[in-house]
C-alpha positions in Angstrom: -40.7 7.8 -4.6 -37.7 7.5 -7.3 -37.8 5.0 -10.1 -34.6 3.4 -10.3 -33.3 1.1 -13.1 -30.4 -1.8 -12.2 -29.0 -5.3 -13.2 -30.1 -7.9 -11.3 -29.0 -11.2 -10.3 -32.7 -12.9 -8.4 -32.0 -14.5 -5.4 -35.0 -15.3 -3.5 -38.9 -14.9 -4.3 -41.3 -15.8 -1.9 -45.1 -15.9 -2.4 -47.3 -12.8 -1.8 -50.9 -13.0 -2.4 -52.3 -14.8 -5.2 -50.9 -13.0 -7.9 -48.2 -11.2 -6.3 -44.1 -11.7 -5.4 -41.9 -10.9 -3.0 -38.2 -11.0 -4.6 -34.9 -10.4 -3.2 -32.4 -8.8 -5.9 -29.2 -8.4 -5.5 -27.9 -5.6 -8.3 -24.7 -4.2 -9.4 -25.8 -0.4 -9.1 -27.4 -0.4 -5.4 -26.9 -3.7 -3.5 -29.5 -5.6 -2.5 -33.0 -5.1 -2.7 -35.8 -6.3 -1.7 -39.1 -5.6 -3.7 -42.8 -6.5 -4.5 -43.4 -7.8 -7.8 -47.1 -7.0 -8.2 -48.4 -9.5 -10.6 -45.7 -11.8 -11.2 -47.5 -15.1 -10.2 -50.1 -14.5 -13.3 -49.8 -16.9 -15.9 -49.2 -13.5 -18.2 -48.0 -11.2 -16.1 -45.8 -8.0 -16.2 -42.8 -9.8 -15.7 -43.3 -13.2 -17.2 -39.8 -15.5 -16.8 -37.6 -12.7 -15.9 -38.0 -13.5 -12.6 -36.6 -16.9 -12.1 -34.3 -18.1 -9.2 -30.1 -17.1 -10.5 -31.6 -15.0 -13.5 -29.5 -12.4 -15.2 -32.1 -9.7 -15.3 -32.2 -5.4 -16.0 -34.8 -4.5 -13.5 -36.8 -0.8 -12.9 -38.1 0.2 -9.7 -39.7 2.2 -7.6 -37.8 3.2 -4.3 -39.3 3.9 -0.8 -38.3 6.1 1.4 -39.3 4.2 4.3 -38.1 1.1 5.3 -40.9 -0.4 3.6 -41.0 -2.9 0.3 -39.9 -1.6 -2.8 -42.1 -1.5 -5.5 -40.9 -4.0 -8.5 -42.4 -2.1 -12.0 -40.1 -3.9 -14.5 -38.2 -6.6 -15.4 -37.0 -8.3 -18.5 -34.8 -11.3 -18.6 -31.3 -10.6 -19.8 -30.0 -14.7 -19.5 -31.3 -17.4 -17.6 -29.8 -20.1 -15.5 -29.4 -23.5 -16.3 -27.2 -26.3 -15.0 -25.4 -28.4 -17.9 -27.2 -31.8 -19.0 -29.4 -31.0 -15.8 -26.3 -31.1 -13.3 -27.4 -31.2 -9.8 -23.8 -30.7 -8.1 -23.1 -27.1 -10.4 -26.8 -26.0 -9.7 -26.7 -26.9 -6.0 -23.4 -24.7 -6.1 -25.5 -21.5 -7.9 -27.8 -21.8 -4.7 -24.9 -21.8 -2.9 -23.7 -18.5 -4.6 -27.5 -16.9 -3.9 -27.1 -17.7 -0.3 -24.2 -16.2 0.4 -25.1 -13.4 -1.3 -28.4 -13.1 0.1 -26.6 -13.5 3.7 -23.2 -11.3 3.5 -24.8 -8.6 2.1 -26.5 -5.4 3.4 -29.5 -3.5 1.6 -27.9 -0.5 -0.2 -24.6 -1.2 -0.1 -23.3 -1.7 -3.5 -20.1 -4.1 -3.8 -19.6 -3.9 -7.9 -16.7 -6.2 -7.6 -18.7 -8.6 -6.3 -21.8 -8.8 -8.0 -19.0 -9.1 -11.4 -17.9 -12.2 -9.7 -21.2 -14.1 -9.0 -22.3 -12.9 -12.3 -18.8 -14.7 -13.7 -19.4 -17.8 -11.5 -23.0 -18.5 -12.3 -21.5 -18.4 -15.6 -19.2 -21.1 -15.3 -21.3 -22.7 -13.8 -23.7 -23.2 -16.6 -21.0 -25.5 -18.2 -19.3 -28.4 -16.7 -15.5 -26.6 -17.2 -13.7 -25.8 -13.8 -16.6 -25.4 -11.9 -15.6 -25.5 -8.1 -11.9 -23.4 -9.2 -14.8 -20.9 -10.1 -16.8 -21.5 -6.9 -13.8 -21.0 -4.9 -12.9 -17.7 -6.6 -16.0 -16.1 -5.7 -15.9 -17.7 -2.3 -12.4 -15.6 -1.3 -13.6 -12.6 -3.6 -16.8 -12.2 -1.4 -14.3 -12.2 1.9 -11.9 -9.8 0.1 -14.4 -7.3 -0.8 -16.7 -7.7 2.5 -13.8 -7.5 4.8 -13.3 -11.0 5.9 -10.7 -12.2 4.2 -8.6 -14.1 6.4 -4.9 -13.9 6.6 -2.4 -16.5 4.3 0.6 -15.1 4.4 2.0 -13.5 7.7 0.4 -14.3 11.3 -2.8 -13.2 12.3 -0.9 -12.0 15.7 1.9 -10.7 14.9 2.1 -10.0 11.5 5.1 -12.0 10.8 5.8 -14.0 7.5 5.0 -17.0 8.2 7.2 -19.8 6.3 5.3 -21.7 4.3 6.3 -25.2 3.6 5.1 -28.1 5.3 1.8 -28.2 7.3 1.0 -24.7 8.9 -1.4 -23.3 11.5 -4.7 -21.7 10.6 -6.8 -20.1 13.1 -10.4 -19.9 12.2 -11.2 -17.9 15.2 -8.0 -15.7 15.0 -8.9 -15.2 11.3 -5.8 -17.0 9.3 -2.3 -18.3 9.3 -0.4 -18.7 13.0 3.2 -18.8 13.4 5.1 -20.7 16.0 5.2 -18.7 19.1 1.5 -17.5 18.5 0.1 -20.9 18.2 0.3 -21.5 21.6 -3.0 -21.4 23.5 -4.7 -20.9 20.1 -8.7 -23.0 20.1 -9.9 -24.5 16.8 -6.6 -24.8 14.9 -6.4 -26.5 11.5 -2.6 -27.6 10.5 -3.3 -26.9 6.5 -0.7 -27.8 4.0 1.5 -24.7 2.5 0.5 -25.2 -0.9 -3.2 -25.5 -0.1 -2.5 -21.8 1.3 -1.3 -20.6 -2.0 -3.8 -21.5 -3.9 -6.5 -19.7 -1.6 -3.5 -16.9 -2.0 -3.6 -16.9 -5.2 -7.8 -17.4 -5.8 -8.1 -14.2 -3.3 -6.3 -12.1 -5.3 -8.0 -8.2 -6.5 -5.8 -8.6 -9.9 -5.0 -11.4 -13.0 -6.2 -13.7 -14.6 -3.2 -16.2 -12.9 -6.1 -17.9 -11.3 -7.8 -19.3 -14.0 -4.5 -21.9 -15.0 -4.7 -23.7 -11.6 -5.5 -27.5 -11.5 -6.8 -29.3 -8.3 -6.6 -32.3 -8.1 -9.4 -34.1 -5.9 -7.0 -34.5 -3.0 -6.5 -30.3 -3.0 -10.2 -29.6 -3.9 -11.1 -31.7 -0.6 -8.8 -29.3 1.6 -9.5 -26.1 0.4 -13.6 -27.1 0.7 -12.8 -28.0 4.2 -11.1 -24.7 4.6 -13.4 -23.3 3.5 -16.6 -24.9 5.0 -15.4 -24.6 8.3 -14.5 -20.9 8.0 -17.6 -20.0 6.5 -19.6 -21.7 9.3 -17.3 -19.6 11.9 -18.3 -16.7 10.1 -21.7 -17.2 9.6 -22.6 -18.9 13.1 -24.1 -21.6 10.9 -23.3 -24.4 8.2 -24.3 -22.8 4.6 -27.4 -24.9 3.5 -25.7 -26.2 0.5 -22.5 -27.4 1.9 -23.0 -30.9 1.9 -23.5 -31.1 -1.8 -20.3 -28.6 -2.9 -17.7 -32.3 -2.5 -18.9 -33.4 -6.1 -17.8 -30.3 -8.1 -15.6 -30.8 -11.2 -12.6 -29.5 -10.4 
């Protein structure tokens, strides 16, 4: 067994025994790991409060060579997640970040960019400033990094540019917008406003901070949220548990 160090976000903790827990962590260096934390449930255990859900911590663990759990040996809390003034909308949105990271990523498949945007999103959710925008940015970055990003500007079937005017056909099954010719016969097609598609494309961009200057009214956010909810449900094969709570985030 080799000893490894990493920066981690705590995604999940499960009771393993009277004194120990099994933890799921998303690390910047190694991706998602699952480890046994012996003594984690003791009042004065070796990890104290470092394994708080959604907390950011520095860890040391022993990486097992087989399919068994890794062994967590040290954890030092760097930042605890606390929503502003007990804001439940922001808390549920943070749970949603953890839910997506847990479901979308494989063990030992690192994505440093995804880790960084998750950390930035949790930081935004600790305030009341543009929480909805930060969450959408996280979702679209996750889709792009993991290879699931829909096409917002060119027809997903034939590759021709789609005019961004009026309302544009968007197929969650095909994975993006459709031109008029390819629209025929497609199932589960939504008609999305061109303005919303431009916002989605900007939020999905890999470079620059121009997305931070976007301003969303409640109507635009509602349409964005509906599109993302439908797309995630199709991609994952089920509706994420936290979707029902995301409509009240601060825009």
